N, C-alpha and C positions, 0 to 999 in steps of 0.2 A: 351768836353761836346759840346764845338761851334761847332766841325767838325761834330757830329752827326747831329745837328741842320741844317748847311749847305747842309750835304748831303741828309737829308729827304727833304728839300725844293726842292734841285735839282731833285730829284725822284719825288717827287707831282708833279713839273713843268713839268717835261719830261713827265709824264702819263696824265697831262691834255691836253698838246700840241698834245699828238698822239690821243688821244680821239677826240678832237676838229677838226680834220683833217677831211676836207670835201672831198668825195670819190664821183666821176661820178657815178650816178645811171645806172646799167645795164637795156635796153631794153628788151622786150620779144625776141628779134632777136639776143639777145647776143652781140649787139653792146654796147660800151660804150657811153653815152651822157653826155656831161659837162653840170653843173647844169645851169637852165636857170636863167639869171638876168633881170632885167628889167634896163632901160637905168640908173636910179639913184644909180644900185648896190645893190638894195633890191633883197632877193631872192625871186621866186615867191610863196614859202609859206606865206611869210609876207605878200604879196599882198594878197593872196586868204584870209588870215585872215583879213586883213582889209574889203575885198570886204563882208565877212561873217557878220562883226560888222556892218557894213554899211547896208547890208540888215536887220540885224535884227532892226535895228533902224528905218527902212521904214517901216518894218513890224507891228512895234507898233504904228508908226503915221498912218498907213493905219486901223489899229484896232481902234484907238482913233478917226479917223475922220468918220468912219462907225458909232460908237456909238452915236457921235454928229451929225449925218445926213448932214455932211459936204461931199457929194458924189463927189464934182468936185475936192476938196484937195485929198478925198482918190484916185480917178482915177489918178491923176499927181503923188502921190508916189507911186501906183502900177504900172504905166507905166514905171517910173525908175527901179523898181523892175523886172519888166519882161524883160527890154533890158539887165539886168546884170544876168539872171535865168541861162543861160549856164555856167556861171564860179563859181555857187555855187552848195553846197552840192546837195544829193537827197532829203534830209530831207527839205531844205529850197524851193527847187521846188514844192516840195508837199505843202507847206504852201503857197506859191505864187498863185498856181493853186487853193485852198481853198479859199485865200483871194478873188479871181477874182470870183468865185461862189458866195460868201457872197456877196459880193459888187453889183454885178448883181441882186442876190435876193432882197436885201435891196432896191435897185433903183426901181425894179417893184412892191415891196410892197407900197413904199410910193407913186406912180403913182397911184395904184389903192386906196389908202386911201385919195388921195387930188383931185378925180375928180371934177370938179366944179359941181354944183347943176343943176338938170335937167332945161333946159328952156321953156320946153314946157308949155302950159297955163293949169291952173287948169281947171278940169271939171267946165261945167257951172252949176249954181246953180239956173238959173231961169227955165231949164227944169224940168218935171214933173219926179219923179222917178219912177221907175218900180215897186213899192212897195209903194201905195198910203197910207194914213193912213186911218185905218177904223173907221168909227163912228158908231154906234149902233143907230138905230132910234126906239123908241118905236113903238109896232103895234098900228094902228088905231082901235079905238073901233067903230063898226058899230050901 
């Protein structure tokens, strides 16, 4: 019985080792390229996932800042998003473009709504109006 368990364990371990072996990815030209690693040994897919997570956090921050009318903070977060836009998925890039449009529209509408009151002088009330009040005088009796 112990031999069966040992054999099963070795077989399972071998299968996992073979399945987890990392093979170089083939390029469209047919050449094999080694997997790209960052300086600290993490694969690029892990780095891409971290970038996606960071981008999602920033997208949520930008949305919150726009809702709270904190446009400068939204601009800061959105600028960081735009700097990493090329390394993100197409759907994230679309969201970033949409956020830029939303922020610009929110700023424009807040500018329109917060225009200072007119500084022109009110109309002069001492001048006679174009429609003077009408008074009826009774006809004179001869």
